[in-house]
Biopython code that builds the backbone (N, CA, C, O; Angstrom):
import numpy as np
from Bio.PDB.StructureBuilder import StructureBuilder

atoms = [
    (1, "MET", "N", (0.818, -1.199, 0.000)),
    (1, "MET", "CA", (0.000, 0.000, 0.000)),
    (1, "MET", "C", (0.863, 1.264, 0.000)),
    (1, "MET", "O", (0.537, 2.240, -0.677)),
    (2, "ASN", "N", (1.975, 1.247, 0.766)),
    (2, "ASN", "CA", (2.842, 2.425, 0.840)),
    (2, "ASN", "C", (3.422, 2.772, -0.518)),
    (2, "ASN", "O", (3.463, 3.943, -0.895)),
    (3, "ILE", "N", (3.869, 1.770, -1.253)),
    (3, "ILE", "CA", (4.450, 2.010, -2.583)),
    (3, "ILE", "C", (3.407, 2.604, -3.515)),
    (3, "ILE", "O", (3.717, 3.495, -4.306)),
    (4, "LEU", "N", (2.182, 2.123, -3.429)),
    (4, "LEU", "CA", (1.098, 2.647, -4.260)),
    (4, "LEU", "C", (0.821, 4.119, -3.949)),
    (4, "LEU", "O", (0.586, 4.909, -4.864)),
    (5, "LEU", "N", (0.847, 4.493, -2.672)),
    (5, "LEU", "CA", (0.623, 5.886, -2.281)),
    (5, "LEU", "C", (1.713, 6.797, -2.844)),
    (5, "LEU", "O", (1.417, 7.876, -3.358)),
    (6, "VAL", "N", (2.961, 6.368, -2.750)),
    (6, "VAL", "CA", (4.076, 7.162, -3.268)),
    (6, "VAL", "C", (3.973, 7.272, -4.791)),
    (6, "VAL", "O", (4.154, 8.355, -5.348)),
    (7, "CYS", "N", (3.684, 6.162, -5.462)),
    (7, "CYS", "CA", (3.565, 6.166, -6.933)),
    (7, "CYS", "C", (2.432, 7.071, -7.411)),
    (7, "CYS", "O", (2.612, 7.845, -8.351)),
    (8, "LEU", "N", (1.292, 6.981, -6.783)),
    (8, "LEU", "CA", (0.144, 7.804, -7.168)),
    (8, "LEU", "C", (0.437, 9.281, -6.928)),
    (8, "LEU", "O", (0.168, 10.120, -7.787)),
    (9, "GLY", "N", (0.985, 9.593, -5.766)),
    (9, "GLY", "CA", (1.347, 10.983, -5.464)),
    (9, "GLY", "C", (2.405, 11.498, -6.428)),
    (9, "GLY", "O", (2.319, 12.636, -6.890)),
    (10, "GLY", "N", (3.400, 10.674, -6.736)),
    (10, "GLY", "CA", (4.454, 11.067, -7.664)),
    (10, "GLY", "C", (3.934, 11.321, -9.069)),
    (10, "GLY", "O", (4.339, 12.282, -9.723)),
    (11, "ALA", "N", (3.050, 10.474, -9.523)),
    (11, "ALA", "CA", (2.479, 10.662, -10.864)),
    (11, "ALA", "C", (1.690, 11.966, -10.935)),
    (11, "ALA", "O", (1.823, 12.724, -11.896)),
    (12, "LEU", "N", (0.882, 12.224, -9.933)),
    (12, "LEU", "CA", (0.102, 13.467, -9.914)),
    (12, "LEU", "C", (0.999, 14.700, -9.774)),
    (12, "LEU", "O", (0.753, 15.725, -10.408)),
    (13, "GLY", "N", (2.029, 14.599, -8.950)),
    (13, "GLY", "CA", (2.951, 15.712, -8.763)),
    (13, "GLY", "C", (3.707, 16.042, -10.047)),
    (13, "GLY", "O", (3.881, 17.212, -10.388)),
    (14, "ALA", "N", (4.154, 15.010, -10.755)),
    (14, "ALA", "CA", (4.878, 15.231, -12.011)),
    (14, "ALA", "C", (3.975, 15.867, -13.058)),
    (14, "ALA", "O", (4.401, 16.771, -13.778)),
    (15, "LEU", "N", (2.733, 15.405, -13.150)),
    (15, "LEU", "CA", (1.777, 16.005, -14.092)),
    (15, "LEU", "C", (1.492, 17.457, -13.744)),
    (15, "LEU", "O", (1.447, 18.310, -14.631)),
    (16, "CYS", "N", (1.302, 17.742, -12.474)),
    (16, "CYS", "CA", (1.041, 19.126, -12.054)),
    (16, "CYS", "C", (2.240, 20.023, -12.343)),
    (16, "CYS", "O", (2.068, 21.162, -12.778)),
    (17, "ARG", "N", (3.455, 19.521, -12.106)),
    (17, "ARG", "CA", (4.654, 20.313, -12.404)),
    (17, "ARG", "C", (4.733, 20.590, -13.902)),
    (17, "ARG", "O", (5.029, 21.715, -14.305)),
    (18, "TYR", "N", (4.476, 19.593, -14.722)),
    (18, "TYR", "CA", (4.522, 19.769, -16.174)),
    (18, "TYR", "C", (3.511, 20.826, -16.637)),
    (18, "TYR", "O", (3.857, 21.743, -17.382)),
    (19, "TRP", "N", (2.263, 20.687, -16.188)),
    (19, "TRP", "CA", (1.212, 21.628, -16.602)),
    (19, "TRP", "C", (1.479, 23.032, -16.064)),
    (19, "TRP", "O", (1.303, 24.018, -16.779)),
    (20, "MET", "N", (1.900, 23.119, -14.815)),
    (20, "MET", "CA", (2.150, 24.432, -14.228)),
    (20, "MET", "C", (3.346, 25.103, -14.903)),
    (20, "MET", "O", (3.327, 26.314, -15.126)),
    (21, "SER", "N", (4.381, 24.335, -15.229)),
    (21, "SER", "CA", (5.541, 24.893, -15.943)),
    (21, "SER", "C", (5.130, 25.456, -17.290)),
    (21, "SER", "O", (5.530, 26.561, -17.657)),
    (22, "LYS", "N", (4.331, 24.696, -18.026)),
    (22, "LYS", "CA", (3.854, 25.159, -19.335)),
    (22, "LYS", "C", (3.042, 26.444, -19.180)),
    (22, "LYS", "O", (3.210, 27.385, -19.955)),
    (23, "TRP", "N", (2.174, 26.482, -18.191)),
    (23, "TRP", "CA", (1.309, 27.640, -17.974)),
    (23, "TRP", "C", (2.131, 28.874, -17.590)),
    (23, "TRP", "O", (1.938, 29.948, -18.160)),
    (24, "ILE", "N", (3.046, 28.724, -16.628)),
    (24, "ILE", "CA", (3.868, 29.853, -16.185)),
    (24, "ILE", "C", (4.740, 30.351, -17.331)),
    (24, "ILE", "O", (4.855, 31.557, -17.548)),
    (25, "ASN", "N", (5.354, 29.427, -18.064)),
    (25, "ASN", "CA", (6.208, 29.823, -19.192)),
    (25, "ASN", "C", (5.419, 30.533, -20.284)),
    (25, "ASN", "O", (5.943, 31.441, -20.928)),
    (26, "SER", "N", (4.172, 30.137, -20.502)),
    (26, "SER", "CA", (3.354, 30.813, -21.519)),
    (26, "SER", "C", (2.958, 32.222, -21.068)),
    (26, "SER", "O", (2.773, 33.110, -21.900)),
    (27, "LEU", "N", (2.829, 32.424, -19.772)),
    (27, "LEU", "CA", (2.480, 33.746, -19.250)),
    (27, "LEU", "C", (3.681, 34.685, -19.235)),
    (27, "LEU", "O", (3.552, 35.855, -19.598)),
    (28, "LEU", "N", (4.842, 34.193, -18.822)),
    (28, "LEU", "CA", (5.993, 35.062, -18.591)),
    (28, "LEU", "C", (6.919, 35.193, -19.797)),
    (28, "LEU", "O", (7.580, 36.220, -19.955)),
    (29, "LYS", "N", (6.976, 34.185, -20.636)),
    (29, "LYS", "CA", (7.813, 34.222, -21.850)),
    (29, "LYS", "C", (9.199, 34.808, -21.569)),
    (29, "LYS", "O", (9.598, 35.809, -22.165)),
    (30, "SER", "N", (9.916, 34.171, -20.658)),
    (30, "SER", "CA", (11.229, 34.647, -20.247)),
    (30, "SER", "C", (12.246, 33.513, -20.360)),
    (30, "SER", "O", (11.890, 32.340, -20.252)),
    (31, "ARG", "N", (13.500, 33.867, -20.576)),
    (31, "ARG", "CA", (14.572, 32.866, -20.591)),
    (31, "ARG", "C", (14.965, 32.477, -19.169)),
    (31, "ARG", "O", (15.593, 31.438, -18.959)),
    (32, "PHE", "N", (14.602, 33.300, -18.198)),
    (32, "PHE", "CA", (14.878, 33.002, -16.793)),
    (32, "PHE", "C", (13.922, 31.890, -16.350)),
    (32, "PHE", "O", (12.737, 31.947, -16.678)),
    (33, "PRO", "N", (14.397, 30.893, -15.623)),
    (33, "PRO", "CA", (13.556, 29.746, -15.244)),
    (33, "PRO", "C", (12.583, 30.046, -14.095)),
    (33, "PRO", "O", (12.668, 29.457, -13.018)),
    (34, "PHE", "N", (11.655, 30.980, -14.356)),
    (34, "PHE", "CA", (10.678, 31.343, -13.334)),
    (34, "PHE", "C", (9.782, 30.168, -12.935)),
    (34, "PHE", "O", (9.418, 30.041, -11.766)),
    (35, "ALA", "N", (9.428, 29.318, -13.883)),
    (35, "ALA", "CA", (8.497, 28.219, -13.587)),
    (35, "ALA", "C", (9.057, 27.303, -12.504)),
    (35, "ALA", "O", (8.365, 27.001, -11.532)),
    (36, "THR", "N", (10.287, 26.864, -12.658)),
    (36, "THR", "CA", (10.892, 25.986, -11.652)),
    (36, "THR", "C", (11.044, 26.709, -10.326)),
    (36, "THR", "O", (10.815, 26.118, -9.271)),
    (37, "LEU", "N", (11.425, 27.967, -10.362)),
    (37, "LEU", "CA", (11.570, 28.758, -9.141)),
    (37, "LEU", "C", (10.238, 28.846, -8.400)),
    (37, "LEU", "O", (10.185, 28.597, -7.196)),
    (38, "ILE", "N", (9.181, 29.191, -9.094)),
    (38, "ILE", "CA", (7.851, 29.329, -8.470)),
    (38, "ILE", "C", (7.353, 27.987, -7.949)),
    (38, "ILE", "O", (6.821, 27.906, -6.842)),
    (39, "ILE", "N", (7.522, 26.945, -8.737)),
    (39, "ILE", "CA", (7.056, 25.618, -8.331)),
    (39, "ILE", "C", (7.807, 25.140, -7.091)),
    (39, "ILE", "O", (7.198, 24.601, -6.167)),
    (40, "ASN", "N", (9.121, 25.332, -7.064)),
    (40, "ASN", "CA", (9.897, 24.900, -5.894)),
    (40, "ASN", "C", (9.551, 25.709, -4.649)),
    (40, "ASN", "O", (9.533, 25.161, -3.547)),
    (41, "ILE", "N", (9.278, 26.989, -4.804)),
    (41, "ILE", "CA", (8.873, 27.821, -3.659)),
    (41, "ILE", "C", (7.498, 27.373, -3.154)),
    (41, "ILE", "O", (7.300, 27.215, -1.949)),
    (42, "LEU", "N", (6.563, 27.173, -4.062)),
    (42, "LEU", "CA", (5.222, 26.709, -3.674)),
    (42, "LEU", "C", (5.293, 25.340, -2.999)),
    (42, "LEU", "O", (4.653, 25.112, -1.973)),
    (43, "GLY", "N", (6.068, 24.442, -3.577)),
    (43, "GLY", "CA", (6.223, 23.115, -2.982)),
    (43, "GLY", "C", (6.864, 23.175, -1.609)),
    (43, "GLY", "O", (6.475, 22.422, -0.715)),
    (44, "SER", "N", (7.837, 24.053, -1.424)),
    (44, "SER", "CA", (8.483, 24.214, -0.120)),
    (44, "SER", "C", (7.497, 24.736, 0.913)),
    (44, "SER", "O", (7.508, 24.309, 2.068)),
    (45, "PHE", "N", (6.644, 25.665, 0.489)),
    (45, "PHE", "CA", (5.630, 26.191, 1.397)),
    (45, "PHE", "C", (4.669, 25.082, 1.840)),
    (45, "PHE", "O", (4.399, 24.931, 3.032)),
    (46, "VAL", "N", (4.156, 24.311, 0.880)),
    (46, "VAL", "CA", (3.213, 23.230, 1.210)),
    (46, "VAL", "C", (3.897, 22.173, 2.073)),
    (46, "VAL", "O", (3.292, 21.653, 3.010)),
    (47, "LEU", "N", (5.149, 21.853, 1.766)),
    (47, "LEU", "CA", (5.888, 20.888, 2.573)),
    (47, "LEU", "C", (6.060, 21.402, 3.995)),
    (47, "LEU", "O", (5.871, 20.648, 4.950)),
    (48, "GLY", "N", (6.414, 22.662, 4.147)),
    (48, "GLY", "CA", (6.551, 23.244, 5.484)),
    (48, "GLY", "C", (5.239, 23.226, 6.248)),
    (48, "GLY", "O", (5.200, 22.900, 7.435)),
    (49, "TYR", "N", (4.167, 23.581, 5.554)),
    (49, "TYR", "CA", (2.850, 23.597, 6.201)),
    (49, "TYR", "C", (2.447, 22.201, 6.661)),
    (49, "TYR", "O", (2.042, 22.020, 7.810)),
    (50, "THR", "N", (2.554, 21.220, 5.780)),
    (50, "THR", "CA", (2.148, 19.864, 6.150)),
    (50, "THR", "C", (3.111, 19.239, 7.151)),
    (50, "THR", "O", (2.703, 18.407, 7.962)),
    (51, "PHE", "N", (4.371, 19.624, 7.107)),
    (51, "PHE", "CA", (5.371, 19.140, 8.058)),
    (51, "PHE", "C", (5.011, 19.558, 9.476)),
    (51, "PHE", "O", (5.281, 18.828, 10.429)),
    (52, "SER", "N", (4.406, 20.725, 9.617)),
    (52, "SER", "CA", (4.092, 21.255, 10.944)),
    (52, "SER", "C", (2.789, 20.698, 11.523)),
    (52, "SER", "O", (2.501, 20.916, 12.700)),
    (53, "LEU", "N", (2.007, 19.992, 10.727)),
    (53, "LEU", "CA", (0.735, 19.461, 11.212)),
    (53, "LEU", "C", (0.973, 18.195, 12.029)),
    (53, "LEU", "O", (1.451, 17.190, 11.502)),
    (54, "SER", "N", (0.646, 18.247, 13.288)),
    (54, "SER", "CA", (0.889, 17.093, 14.158)),
    (54, "SER", "C", (-0.074, 15.949, 13.853)),
    (54, "SER", "O", (0.245, 14.792, 14.130)),
    (55, "HIS", "N", (-1.232, 16.242, 13.295)),
    (55, "HIS", "CA", (-2.213, 15.200, 13.006)),
    (55, "HIS", "C", (-2.053, 14.605, 11.607)),
    (55, "HIS", "O", (-2.886, 13.806, 11.179)),
    (56, "PHE", "N", (-1.007, 14.981, 10.899)),
    (56, "PHE", "CA", (-0.760, 14.488, 9.547)),
    (56, "PHE", "C", (-0.307, 13.034, 9.635)),
    (56, "PHE", "O", (0.720, 12.744, 10.248)),
    (57, "SER", "N", (-1.055, 12.127, 9.037)),
    (57, "SER", "CA", (-0.765, 10.703, 9.167)),
    (57, "SER", "C", (0.401, 10.275, 8.274)),
    (57, "SER", "O", (0.788, 10.992, 7.351)),
    (58, "PHE", "N", (0.948, 9.107, 8.563)),
    (58, "PHE", "CA", (2.045, 8.548, 7.792)),
    (58, "PHE", "C", (1.626, 8.319, 6.342)),
    (58, "PHE", "O", (2.408, 8.578, 5.427)),
    (59, "ASN", "N", (0.394, 7.833, 6.119)),
    (59, "ASN", "CA", (-0.093, 7.606, 4.748)),
    (59, "ASN", "C", (-0.228, 8.913, 3.977)),
    (59, "ASN", "O", (0.107, 8.978, 2.794)),
    (60, "HIS", "N", (-0.721, 9.957, 4.650)),
    (60, "HIS", "CA", (-0.806, 11.268, 4.001)),
    (60, "HIS", "C", (0.591, 11.773, 3.654)),
    (60, "HIS", "O", (0.805, 12.356, 2.592)),
    (61, "SER", "N", (1.533, 11.545, 4.556)),
    (61, "SER", "CA", (2.909, 11.971, 4.331)),
    (61, "SER", "C", (3.505, 11.266, 3.117)),
    (61, "SER", "O", (4.166, 11.905, 2.297)),
    (62, "LEU", "N", (3.285, 9.974, 2.992)),
    (62, "LEU", "CA", (3.804, 9.227, 1.843)),
    (62, "LEU", "C", (3.211, 9.742, 0.539)),
    (62, "LEU", "O", (3.932, 9.935, -0.439)),
    (63, "PHE", "N", (1.902, 9.966, 0.522)),
    (63, "PHE", "CA", (1.238, 10.426, -0.696)),
    (63, "PHE", "C", (1.629, 11.857, -1.044)),
    (63, "PHE", "O", (2.062, 12.122, -2.166)),
    (64, "LEU", "N", (1.483, 12.789, -0.091)),
    (64, "LEU", "CA", (1.675, 14.202, -0.383)),
    (64, "LEU", "C", (3.143, 14.630, -0.338)),
    (64, "LEU", "O", (3.652, 15.208, -1.297)),
    (65, "GLN", "N", (3.807, 14.350, 0.755)),
    (65, "GLN", "CA", (5.174, 14.852, 0.917)),
    (65, "GLN", "C", (6.183, 14.073, 0.065)),
    (65, "GLN", "O", (6.939, 14.672, -0.700)),
    (66, "THR", "N", (6.196, 12.754, 0.193)),
    (66, "THR", "CA", (7.170, 11.950, -0.547)),
    (66, "THR", "C", (6.791, 11.838, -2.019)),
    (66, "THR", "O", (7.631, 12.060, -2.891)),
    (67, "GLY", "N", (5.546, 11.500, -2.304)),
    (67, "GLY", "CA", (5.118, 11.290, -3.684)),
    (67, "GLY", "C", (4.865, 12.574, -4.445)),
    (67, "GLY", "O", (5.622, 12.925, -5.349)),
    (68, "PHE", "N", (3.794, 13.281, -4.081)),
    (68, "PHE", "CA", (3.374, 14.459, -4.840)),
    (68, "PHE", "C", (4.429, 15.561, -4.825)),
    (68, "PHE", "O", (4.881, 16.001, -5.882)),
    (69, "LEU", "N", (4.823, 16.007, -3.639)),
    (69, "LEU", "CA", (5.777, 17.116, -3.556)),
    (69, "LEU", "C", (7.174, 16.715, -4.018)),
    (69, "LEU", "O", (7.925, 17.544, -4.531)),
    (70, "GLY", "N", (7.521, 15.439, -3.835)),
    (70, "GLY", "CA", (8.799, 14.958, -4.332)),
    (70, "GLY", "C", (8.898, 15.043, -5.846)),
    (70, "GLY", "O", (9.966, 15.328, -6.386)),
    (71, "ALA", "N", (7.790, 14.799, -6.530)),
    (71, "ALA", "CA", (7.776, 14.889, -7.998)),
    (71, "ALA", "C", (7.457, 16.301, -8.476)),
    (71, "ALA", "O", (7.929, 16.716, -9.535)),
    (72, "PHE", "N", (6.663, 17.038, -7.710)),
    (72, "PHE", "CA", (6.264, 18.397, -8.090)),
    (72, "PHE", "C", (7.461, 19.341, -8.044)),
    (72, "PHE", "O", (7.708, 20.088, -8.992)),
    (73, "THR", "N", (8.195, 19.305, -6.950)),
    (73, "THR", "CA", (9.421, 20.103, -6.851)),
    (73, "THR", "C", (10.549, 19.253, -7.421)),
    (73, "THR", "O", (10.487, 18.024, -7.389)),
    (74, "THR", "N", (11.563, 19.904, -7.933)),
    (74, "THR", "CA", (12.601, 19.109, -8.572)),
    (74, "THR", "C", (13.962, 19.761, -8.495)),
    (74, "THR", "O", (14.164, 20.867, -8.996)),
    (75, "PHE", "N", (14.889, 19.072, -7.869)),
    (75, "PHE", "CA", (16.259, 19.570, -7.791)),
    (75, "PHE", "C", (16.985, 19.345, -9.113)),
    (75, "PHE", "O", (17.865, 20.122, -9.482)),
    (76, "SER", "N", (16.620, 18.289, -9.820)),
    (76, "SER", "CA", (17.297, 18.005, -11.089)),
    (76, "SER", "C", (17.013, 19.086, -12.129)),
    (76, "SER", "O", (17.926, 19.500, -12.843)),
    (77, "THR", "N", (15.787, 19.544, -12.227)),
    (77, "THR", "CA", (15.470, 20.621, -13.165)),
    (77, "THR", "C", (16.169, 21.905, -12.751)),
    (77, "THR", "O", (16.684, 22.636, -13.597)),
    (78, "PHE", "N", (16.188, 22.180, -11.459)),
    (78, "PHE", "CA", (16.912, 23.345, -10.934)),
    (78, "PHE", "C", (18.379, 23.293, -11.372)),
    (78, "PHE", "O", (18.934, 24.302, -11.806)),
    (79, "THR", "N", (19.000, 22.131, -11.260)),
    (79, "THR", "CA", (20.412, 21.975, -11.619)),
    (79, "THR", "C", (20.647, 22.206, -13.106)),
    (79, "THR", "O", (21.572, 22.923, -13.487)),
    (80, "VAL", "N", (19.811, 21.601, -13.946)),
    (80, "VAL", "CA", (19.952, 21.766, -15.399)),
    (80, "VAL", "C", (19.789, 23.232, -15.781)),
    (80, "VAL", "O", (20.564, 23.750, -16.585)),
    (81, "GLU", "N", (18.797, 23.901, -15.220)),
    (81, "GLU", "CA", (18.564, 25.305, -15.552)),
    (81, "GLU", "C", (19.696, 26.194, -15.033)),
    (81, "GLU", "O", (20.042, 27.187, -15.673)),
    (82, "ALA", "N", (20.265, 25.851, -13.896)),
    (82, "ALA", "CA", (21.408, 26.614, -13.384)),
    (82, "ALA", "C", (22.610, 26.457, -14.319)),
    (82, "ALA", "O", (23.319, 27.428, -14.582)),
    (83, "ILE", "N", (22.840, 25.259, -14.815)),
    (83, "ILE", "CA", (23.948, 25.029, -15.763)),
    (83, "ILE", "C", (23.705, 25.807, -17.054)),
    (83, "ILE", "O", (24.628, 26.416, -17.595)),
    (84, "GLU", "N", (22.465, 25.788, -17.549)),
    (84, "GLU", "CA", (22.143, 26.536, -18.770)),
    (84, "GLU", "C", (22.354, 28.035, -18.566)),
    (84, "GLU", "O", (22.850, 28.723, -19.458)),
    (85, "LEU", "N", (21.978, 28.534, -17.398)),
    (85, "LEU", "CA", (22.197, 29.954, -17.098)),
    (85, "LEU", "C", (23.688, 30.270, -17.011)),
    (85, "LEU", "O", (24.122, 31.341, -17.436)),
    (86, "SER", "N", (24.461, 29.355, -16.469)),
    (86, "SER", "CA", (25.897, 29.606, -16.341)),
    (86, "SER", "C", (26.571, 29.713, -17.709)),
    (86, "SER", "O", (27.585, 30.395, -17.854)),
    (87, "LYS", "N", (26.015, 29.049, -18.692)),
    (87, "LYS", "CA", (26.563, 29.125, -20.051)),
    (87, "LYS", "C", (26.219, 30.446, -20.728)),
    (87, "LYS", "O", (26.932, 30.889, -21.629)),
    (88, "SER", "N", (25.134, 31.072, -20.298)),
    (88, "SER", "CA", (24.683, 32.280, -20.991)),
    (88, "SER", "C", (25.035, 33.579, -20.269)),
    (88, "SER", "O", (25.491, 34.529, -20.907)),
    (89, "ARG", "N", (24.834, 33.641, -18.952)),
    (89, "ARG", "CA", (25.114, 34.884, -18.227)),
    (89, "ARG", "C", (25.284, 34.580, -16.739)),
    (89, "ARG", "O", (24.435, 33.925, -16.135)),
    (90, "LYS", "N", (26.350, 35.043, -16.168)),
    (90, "LYS", "CA", (26.704, 34.726, -14.774)),
    (90, "LYS", "C", (25.722, 35.327, -13.768)),
    (90, "LYS", "O", (25.382, 34.674, -12.781)),
    (91, "ARG", "N", (25.260, 36.560, -14.000)),
    (91, "ARG", "CA", (24.346, 37.194, -13.036)),
    (91, "ARG", "C", (23.043, 36.411, -12.914)),
    (91, "ARG", "O", (22.492, 36.290, -11.820)),
    (92, "GLY", "N", (22.559, 35.891, -14.009)),
    (92, "GLY", "CA", (21.333, 35.095, -13.952)),
    (92, "GLY", "C", (21.515, 33.860, -13.104)),
    (92, "GLY", "O", (20.605, 33.472, -12.371)),
    (93, "LEU", "N", (22.657, 33.244, -13.189)),
    (93, "LEU", "CA", (22.951, 32.049, -12.401)),
    (93, "LEU", "C", (22.951, 32.365, -10.910)),
    (93, "LEU", "O", (22.299, 31.677, -10.123)),
    (94, "ILE", "N", (23.675, 33.393, -10.530)),
    (94, "ILE", "CA", (23.767, 33.755, -9.112)),
    (94, "ILE", "C", (22.395, 34.129, -8.554)),
    (94, "ILE", "O", (22.035, 33.717, -7.452)),
    (95, "LEU", "N", (21.641, 34.903, -9.311)),
    (95, "LEU", "CA", (20.301, 35.299, -8.873)),
    (95, "LEU", "C", (19.387, 34.082, -8.728)),
    (95, "LEU", "O", (18.668, 33.961, -7.736)),
    (96, "TYR", "N", (19.412, 33.196, -9.696)),
    (96, "TYR", "CA", (18.554, 32.007, -9.676)),
    (96, "TYR", "C", (18.878, 31.105, -8.488)),
    (96, "TYR", "O", (17.976, 30.677, -7.768)),
    (97, "VAL", "N", (20.150, 30.817, -8.282)),
    (97, "VAL", "CA", (20.548, 29.951, -7.172)),
    (97, "VAL", "C", (20.222, 30.612, -5.836)),
    (97, "VAL", "O", (19.692, 29.959, -4.937)),
    (98, "ALA", "N", (20.531, 31.889, -5.698)),
    (98, "ALA", "CA", (20.263, 32.601, -4.442)),
    (98, "ALA", "C", (18.765, 32.664, -4.142)),
    (98, "ALA", "O", (18.337, 32.386, -3.022)),
    (99, "LEU", "N", (17.969, 33.034, -5.155)),
    (99, "LEU", "CA", (16.517, 33.105, -4.947)),
    (99, "LEU", "C", (15.934, 31.731, -4.639)),
    (99, "LEU", "O", (15.083, 31.597, -3.759)),
    (100, "SER", "N", (16.384, 30.726, -5.353)),
    (100, "SER", "CA", (15.868, 29.367, -5.129)),
    (100, "SER", "C", (16.124, 28.907, -3.704)),
    (100, "SER", "O", (15.215, 28.416, -3.034)),
    (101, "LEU", "N", (17.333, 29.060, -3.247)),
    (101, "LEU", "CA", (17.667, 28.612, -1.896)),
    (101, "LEU", "C", (16.984, 29.460, -0.827)),
    (101, "LEU", "O", (16.344, 28.927, 0.080)),
    (102, "PHE", "N", (17.119, 30.767, -0.932)),
    (102, "PHE", "CA", (16.560, 31.654, 0.082)),
    (102, "PHE", "C", (15.039, 31.550, 0.151)),
    (102, "PHE", "O", (14.474, 31.384, 1.232)),
    (103, "LEU", "N", (14.378, 31.649, -1.001)),
    (103, "LEU", "CA", (12.912, 31.643, -0.995)),
    (103, "LEU", "C", (12.334, 30.272, -0.651)),
    (103, "LEU", "O", (11.324, 30.194, 0.049)),
    (104, "SER", "N", (12.947, 29.199, -1.123)),
    (104, "SER", "CA", (12.444, 27.866, -0.773)),
    (104, "SER", "C", (12.560, 27.610, 0.721)),
    (104, "SER", "O", (11.619, 27.113, 1.340)),
    (105, "LEU", "N", (13.711, 27.948, 1.311)),
    (105, "LEU", "CA", (13.863, 27.782, 2.761)),
    (105, "LEU", "C", (12.931, 28.711, 3.536)),
    (105, "LEU", "O", (12.351, 28.313, 4.546)),
    (106, "SER", "N", (12.789, 29.941, 3.064)),
    (106, "SER", "CA", (11.904, 30.905, 3.727)),
    (106, "SER", "C", (10.451, 30.454, 3.688)),
    (106, "SER", "O", (9.749, 30.534, 4.695)),
    (107, "PHE", "N", (9.997, 29.982, 2.534)),
    (107, "PHE", "CA", (8.604, 29.569, 2.427)),
    (107, "PHE", "C", (8.339, 28.260, 3.146)),
    (107, "PHE", "O", (7.216, 28.028, 3.596)),
    (108, "PHE", "N", (9.332, 27.402, 3.266)),
    (108, "PHE", "CA", (9.179, 26.216, 4.115)),
    (108, "PHE", "C", (8.941, 26.673, 5.548)),
    (108, "PHE", "O", (8.029, 26.183, 6.215)),
    (109, "TYR", "N", (9.750, 27.602, 6.020)),
    (109, "TYR", "CA", (9.601, 28.112, 7.376)),
    (109, "TYR", "C", (8.245, 28.788, 7.565)),
    (109, "TYR", "O", (7.571, 28.548, 8.567)),
    (110, "ILE", "N", (7.842, 29.626, 6.618)),
    (110, "ILE", "CA", (6.534, 30.294, 6.701)),
    (110, "ILE", "C", (5.423, 29.246, 6.786)),
    (110, "ILE", "O", (4.482, 29.391, 7.566)),
    (111, "GLY", "N", (5.541, 28.192, 5.977)),
    (111, "GLY", "CA", (4.552, 27.116, 6.018)),
    (111, "GLY", "C", (4.477, 26.454, 7.379)),
    (111, "GLY", "O", (3.388, 26.097, 7.829)),
    (112, "THR", "N", (5.624, 26.279, 8.054)),
    (112, "THR", "CA", (5.594, 25.640, 9.366)),
    (112, "THR", "C", (4.978, 26.543, 10.425)),
    (112, "THR", "O", (4.374, 26.067, 11.387)),
    (113, "VAL", "N", (5.136, 27.855, 10.240)),
    (113, "VAL", "CA", (4.591, 28.816, 11.204)),
    (113, "VAL", "C", (3.067, 28.915, 11.086)),
    (113, "VAL", "O", (2.368, 29.070, 12.087)),
    (114, "LEU", "N", (2.561, 28.823, 9.853)),
    (114, "LEU", "CA", (1.107, 28.916, 9.668)),
    (114, "LEU", "C", (0.492, 27.674, 10.218)),
    (114, "LEU", "O", (-0.728, 27.519, 10.178)),
]
sb = StructureBuilder()
sb.init_structure("model")
sb.init_model(0)
sb.init_chain("A")
sb.init_seg("    ")
for serial, (resi, resn, name, xyz) in enumerate(atoms, 1):
    if name == "N":
        sb.init_residue(resn, " ", resi, " ")
    sb.init_atom(name, np.array(xyz, "f"), 0.0, 1.0, " ", f" {name:<3s}", serial, name[0])
structure = sb.get_structure()
């Protein structure tokens, strides 16, 4: 049952990341990887919020935190986009990495406080 919860959450998280990335990119039309930045910040906030809930069950954690949020947020995409930015312009790389780390950690904390 645990594997099924993680798989189902992961499949839904990956689909949501794909659709949300397409939507954000169509709105912003920028070479800067705003979609991954926004998705990782949102995922960090939800992870922080659910992490702080004492009544959050183990099954909910497997589905939402490990499965859905694990697939929705993505360190691998962040890494690829950081490498692509490093090839084109150094300031974009520094800004992207700094914003990703600072805002993701900040929104995780904000989520735990709420």
